N, C-alpha and C positions, 0 to 999 in steps of 0.2 A: 544938649540932647541926652536923654536917658539911654542906659544901656540895656539890651536884653537880658532877662533873667528867667530862671525857671518860675512857673507859677507855684503858688502854695495852696495848701488846703483852705486857708483863710480867705483865699480869692474867689471862692466857688460863686458866691452871690454877684460879685462885681463882674465876674466873666460872664454869667448869665445875662447881666443888664448890658454888658458891651455887645454880646452877640446880638441881642434884641435891637439895639440901637444901631448895629452895623448894617443890617439888612439891606436890601430884600434878598441877597444871594445866599445867605446863611441863616439857619434857624437854631434858636437856643434849645439846649436839652435841660434836663432837671439839674437842680442844684447838687444832687448827689453824684451826678455824673461828673462835673467839674472837680468836685471834691475827690473822686476816685482817680481821675486823670492825673491830678497833682500827686497823689498818693503813689501811684504806680508808674507814672510816666514822666516825672518832674523833669528829668533832663532834656526830654524833647517837646515838652509843652512849655512854651515861652510866652513872655509878655513884656512889654515897655510900660511904665508906669508915668502917670501925669504928675504934676507937681503936688497934688493931694496924696499920692501913693496908689491910686486905683489904676487898673489896667486901662490904657488908652488904646493899645493894640495887643492882639494876641495871635498866636499861631499854635495849633493844636496838631501834634503829630505823634505817631505811635509806632515803635518798632515791631516788625512782623514777629509773631510769637512762635512761628515754625522753628523747631530745632534746626541749627545750621543756617538759618536765613539771615542775611545781612543787608535787610531792606527797612526803610522807614515809609509810612504812609502819612501824608499831610491830609487831615481831615477838614480843618477850618483855618482861614486867615480872616482876621476881622480887625478893622481900624475903625475908632469911633469917628463920625463925620467932623467933629470939630479938630481932629488930629490927622486929617488926610492931607497929602501933599507935603509930608514932612520927612519922608523916606523911611518911615517906621516898617512898612512891609518889607522893603529890602534889607533893612537891619536885621529883622527876625529870620528871613530866609539865610542871610550869610552866617547868622549865629547857629541856625540848625545845620548848615552845611560843616561849620567848623566842629560842632558836637558829634556829627555824624562821622566825619574823619576820625575823630578820637575813639569812636566806638567800633571803627572797622567797617562802617556801613558802605556798600557799593552801589546801592540804588536807592533813590527817593522818588516816591510816587505821589502825584496829587490825585486824590479821589473824588 
């Protein structure tokens, strides 16, 4: 099983495809949004890759930008239909919690 890792700028188009395929409860944003998420929030925007290296599951979360805040907001969690029921969502959440602890985060919100 693949290990969660930070998304990269080169993942932008694949993330948009993943989100579109994972619906109906999430909606894709533009490619530039995913590029920016990787650039600014790589430590808290995570994916698990399939055998071809494309994201099979993703969790997009952002640290609160308020000075002194120690919170993270989860925006989207998506798992491609072909990769569901493999525990990918749980792996992504566990990794986010581990990274949040390392960052001194006290609260994680699901938006």
